[in-house]
C-alpha positions as CSV (number, residue, x, y, z in Angstrom):
1,M,-3.4,-13.8,-23.0
2,H,-5.6,-15.6,-25.4
3,I,-5.6,-16.5,-29.1
4,I,-8.3,-17.2,-31.3
5,K,-7.6,-20.1,-33.4
6,R,-8.6,-20.7,-37.0
7,H,-12.1,-21.9,-36.2
8,R,-12.7,-19.1,-33.8
9,K,-12.0,-20.9,-30.8
10,K,-10.5,-19.0,-28.2
11,E,-7.8,-20.6,-26.0
12,R,-4.9,-19.5,-23.7
13,F,-1.6,-18.7,-25.5
14,D,0.7,-21.9,-25.1
15,E,4.4,-20.6,-25.5
16,R,5.5,-24.2,-25.5
17,K,3.7,-24.9,-28.9
18,L,5.3,-21.7,-30.6
19,Y,8.7,-22.7,-29.1
20,A,8.2,-26.1,-30.3
21,S,7.3,-25.3,-33.9
22,I,10.2,-22.9,-34.2
23,Y,12.6,-25.2,-32.7
24,S,11.6,-28.0,-35.0
25,A,11.9,-25.8,-38.1
26,A,15.3,-24.8,-37.0
27,L,16.3,-28.4,-36.5
28,T,15.1,-29.2,-39.9
29,A,17.1,-26.6,-41.3
30,S,20.1,-28.2,-39.9
31,Y,20.7,-26.2,-36.8
32,G,22.2,-27.7,-33.9
33,E,20.2,-28.1,-30.7
34,Q,21.6,-25.1,-29.0
35,K,21.4,-22.8,-32.0
36,A,17.8,-23.8,-32.5
37,E,17.0,-23.4,-28.8
38,K,18.4,-20.1,-28.9
39,L,16.5,-19.0,-32.0
40,A,13.3,-20.5,-30.6
41,N,13.7,-18.7,-27.1
42,D,14.5,-15.3,-28.9
43,I,11.5,-15.3,-31.2
44,C,9.3,-16.4,-28.2
45,Y,10.4,-13.7,-26.1
46,I,9.7,-11.0,-28.8
47,I,6.3,-12.2,-29.6
48,K,5.1,-12.6,-25.9
49,K,6.4,-8.9,-25.6
50,E,4.3,-7.9,-28.6
51,V,1.1,-9.8,-27.8
52,M,1.0,-10.2,-24.1
53,K,-1.8,-8.0,-22.9
54,K,-4.3,-8.5,-25.7
55,T,-6.3,-11.2,-27.4
56,T,-5.1,-11.8,-31.0
57,T,-5.3,-14.3,-33.8
58,S,-3.2,-17.3,-34.1
59,D,-2.6,-16.2,-37.8
60,F,-1.4,-12.8,-36.7
61,I,1.3,-14.5,-34.3
62,R,2.2,-16.9,-37.3
63,K,2.7,-13.9,-39.6
64,Q,4.9,-12.1,-37.0
65,V,7.0,-15.2,-36.4
66,V,7.7,-15.7,-40.0
67,K,8.5,-11.9,-40.2
68,L,11.0,-12.2,-37.6
69,L,12.5,-15.4,-38.7
70,K,12.9,-14.0,-42.3
71,K,15.3,-11.4,-40.6
72,K,17.2,-14.3,-39.1
73,D,17.3,-17.1,-41.5
74,K,15.1,-17.4,-44.6
75,D,15.3,-21.3,-44.7
76,V,13.9,-21.5,-41.1
77,A,11.1,-19.1,-41.9
78,F,10.3,-21.1,-45.0
79,L,10.2,-24.4,-42.9
80,Y,8.1,-22.7,-40.3
81,E,5.7,-21.1,-42.6
82,T,4.9,-24.3,-44.7
83,H,4.3,-26.4,-41.6
84,L,0.7,-26.1,-40.7
85,D,-0.7,-27.1,-37.3
86,L,-4.4,-27.7,-38.2
87,S,-5.7,-28.1,-34.5
């Protein structure tokens, strides 16, 4: 699976990057490590299932993650959404 980044650069989807950003947002929202790991794993699993066989944009993935996080914890969603990876 490939994603198209902000500057139209195409690259392979790296689940570790997605996991790390969700995990970091959860820790910042005062989640314990185990709870943060579970949340990040759960969201990554859903995202991988949704976009596994197609090329999509990083913006689409980001919006999907925010939507899923808002259902679970609005504070984590806010922290994830306001952190921008400018790469």
